[in-house]
C-alpha positions as CSV (number, residue, x, y, z in Angstrom):
1,M,35.6,19.5,62.1
2,T,38.6,18.4,62.4
3,S,41.7,19.8,63.6
4,P,45.3,19.4,62.2
5,D,46.0,17.3,65.8
6,D,44.3,14.7,64.4
7,T,46.2,14.4,60.8
8,P,48.7,11.6,60.6
9,G,52.4,14.1,59.9
10,W,52.2,12.5,56.7
11,L,49.2,13.6,55.5
12,R,49.6,17.2,56.3
13,P,50.9,19.2,53.8
14,A,48.3,17.2,51.0
15,R,45.8,18.4,53.8
16,A,47.3,22.4,53.0
17,E,46.8,21.9,49.1
18,F,43.8,21.1,49.6
19,A,42.4,23.9,51.9
20,R,44.3,25.9,49.1
21,L,42.7,25.0,46.6
22,Q,39.8,24.8,47.6
23,P,37.2,27.1,45.9
24,D,35.3,30.0,48.6
25,A,31.7,30.3,49.0
26,A,30.8,33.2,46.2
27,R,32.5,30.8,44.0
28,E,30.2,28.1,45.2
29,A,27.3,29.6,45.5
30,A,27.5,30.8,41.9
31,L,28.2,26.8,40.4
32,L,26.0,26.2,42.1
33,A,23.1,28.7,40.1
34,E,24.2,27.6,37.1
35,L,23.7,24.0,37.4
36,T,20.3,24.7,38.3
37,R,20.3,27.3,35.5
38,Q,21.1,24.2,33.3
39,L,18.8,21.6,35.1
40,K,15.9,23.6,34.9
41,P,13.1,22.1,32.7
42,R,12.7,23.7,29.2
43,P,9.4,24.2,28.2
44,A,8.2,21.9,24.8
45,R,9.1,23.3,21.3
46,T,7.5,21.7,18.4
47,A,10.2,20.6,15.7
48,T,10.8,22.7,12.6
49,V,12.8,21.6,9.6
50,Q,15.1,23.9,10.3
51,D,15.8,22.6,13.6
52,E,18.9,20.9,13.7
53,E,19.3,16.4,14.2
54,P,20.6,15.0,17.5
55,A,24.1,14.3,17.9
56,G,22.9,9.8,16.6
57,E,21.6,9.1,13.3
58,P,19.6,11.7,10.8
59,R,15.9,11.6,10.8
60,W,15.7,9.7,7.6
61,F,17.8,7.2,8.9
62,R,15.5,6.2,11.7
63,R,12.5,6.5,9.9
64,L,14.5,3.8,7.2
65,A,15.8,1.6,9.8
66,W,11.7,1.6,11.0
67,G,10.9,0.6,7.4
68,S,12.4,-2.3,6.7
69,G,11.5,-3.1,10.0
70,A,8.2,-3.2,8.6
71,L,9.0,-4.6,5.6
72,G,10.8,-7.5,7.0
73,A,7.7,-8.2,9.3
74,A,5.2,-8.2,6.8
75,A,7.6,-10.4,4.0
76,A,7.5,-12.5,7.3
77,V,4.5,-13.0,8.0
78,L,4.0,-13.6,4.0
79,L,5.8,-16.6,4.1
80,S,4.3,-18.1,6.4
81,T,0.9,-18.2,5.7
82,L,2.1,-19.2,2.5
83,L,3.5,-22.1,3.8
84,L,0.8,-22.6,6.1
85,L,-2.0,-23.1,3.4
86,D,0.2,-25.2,0.8
87,P,3.4,-26.6,2.8
88,P,5.6,-28.3,0.4
89,G,5.3,-31.9,-0.5
90,S,1.3,-31.4,0.4
91,Q,0.5,-32.3,-3.4
92,T,2.1,-36.5,-4.0
93,A,3.6,-36.1,-8.0
94,H,1.9,-38.6,-10.1
95,A,4.1,-40.4,-13.1
96,A,2.0,-39.4,-16.9
97,P,1.4,-42.9,-18.5
98,A,3.8,-44.2,-20.5
99,D,1.7,-43.3,-23.6
100,G,1.9,-40.4,-25.7
101,P,3.2,-37.2,-25.7
102,G,4.5,-37.4,-21.8
103,S,6.0,-40.2,-21.5
104,G,8.3,-40.7,-18.0
105,F,7.4,-37.1,-17.0
106,I,6.3,-36.0,-12.9
107,P,3.6,-33.4,-13.5
108,V,4.7,-30.8,-10.7
109,V,0.7,-28.7,-11.7
110,P,-2.4,-30.6,-10.5
111,E,-2.9,-33.3,-12.8
112,A,-6.0,-31.3,-15.3
113,E,-3.4,-28.0,-16.1
114,F,-0.8,-30.6,-17.5
115,R,-3.1,-32.7,-19.6
116,A,-5.1,-29.0,-20.8
117,A,-1.3,-28.1,-21.6
118,L,-0.5,-31.0,-24.0
119,A,-4.1,-31.1,-25.4
120,G,-3.6,-27.0,-26.4
121,D,-4.1,-25.9,-30.3
122,R,-1.3,-23.7,-30.0
123,P,1.8,-24.9,-32.5
124,T,4.0,-25.1,-29.4
125,P,2.0,-25.5,-26.5
126,V,4.6,-26.8,-24.7
127,W,8.4,-26.6,-24.3
128,L,11.4,-29.7,-23.2
129,Q,14.4,-27.3,-21.4
130,P,17.4,-29.2,-21.0
131,A,18.7,-27.8,-16.9
132,E,20.6,-29.8,-14.1
133,L,18.8,-30.2,-10.8
134,P,19.8,-30.9,-7.0
135,R,20.0,-34.5,-6.3
136,E,18.0,-33.2,-3.3
137,R,14.8,-32.6,-5.6
138,L,13.9,-35.8,-6.3
139,A,13.3,-36.5,-2.8
140,W,10.6,-33.1,-3.1
141,L,9.3,-35.5,-6.8
142,G,8.6,-38.7,-4.8
143,L,11.7,-40.6,-5.9
144,P,13.7,-42.3,-3.8
145,F,17.1,-41.1,-3.8
146,D,20.4,-40.8,-1.5
147,A,20.8,-38.8,0.7
148,S,25.4,-39.2,0.9
149,R,24.9,-37.9,-2.6
150,A,22.2,-34.9,-1.9
151,D,25.1,-32.4,-3.1
152,E,25.5,-33.5,-6.9
153,T,23.2,-32.6,-9.8
154,V,20.5,-34.7,-11.5
155,R,19.9,-34.3,-15.8
156,A,17.0,-33.9,-16.2
157,E,14.0,-32.3,-18.9
158,L,11.7,-30.1,-17.7
159,L,8.5,-30.1,-20.1
160,V,8.0,-25.6,-19.5
161,N,4.4,-23.8,-20.5
162,P,5.1,-20.3,-23.1
163,S,4.3,-18.4,-19.9
164,G,7.7,-20.2,-18.4
165,Q,5.6,-22.0,-16.0
166,V,7.6,-25.6,-15.2
167,L,5.0,-28.4,-16.4
168,A,6.6,-31.5,-16.1
169,V,10.7,-33.1,-14.7
170,R,11.7,-36.6,-16.7
171,I,14.9,-37.3,-14.9
172,L,17.3,-39.0,-17.2
173,N,20.1,-40.4,-14.9
């Protein structure tokens, strides 16, 4: 232990103040016993409905987060599978013959399905729907387009079957 003689003069008042504030041995022993009791491992107990939630977010919020993460992962896997099975642009579009009711239309469904819809024996086998398409869709249809004008729209007509499926496209401008 250091004697007061080892302490510089300017530090002696602080040393005396710290010695006065230092707890006695009984108080230190009581504090050590209390800390030991608090840090002692507790037996595991089963959670009940009446238990309080932890200080963080509630249990339903954690379940919602895990559920939405799983839903997002499943959607990503499904989308990846669909794109791997049939990537966009894998089917080349062919222009319909110039004669008959399909004049100038570019089929976007298989040729057999397109012809079957036009030859249907229903009173209205297809509908003609005016539309505006992004100019970049021209490349998807196999037509040339200017990339500098990709943000513009193109006037078109769509052949739609009664269920809402687009069968063919005719570009007007």
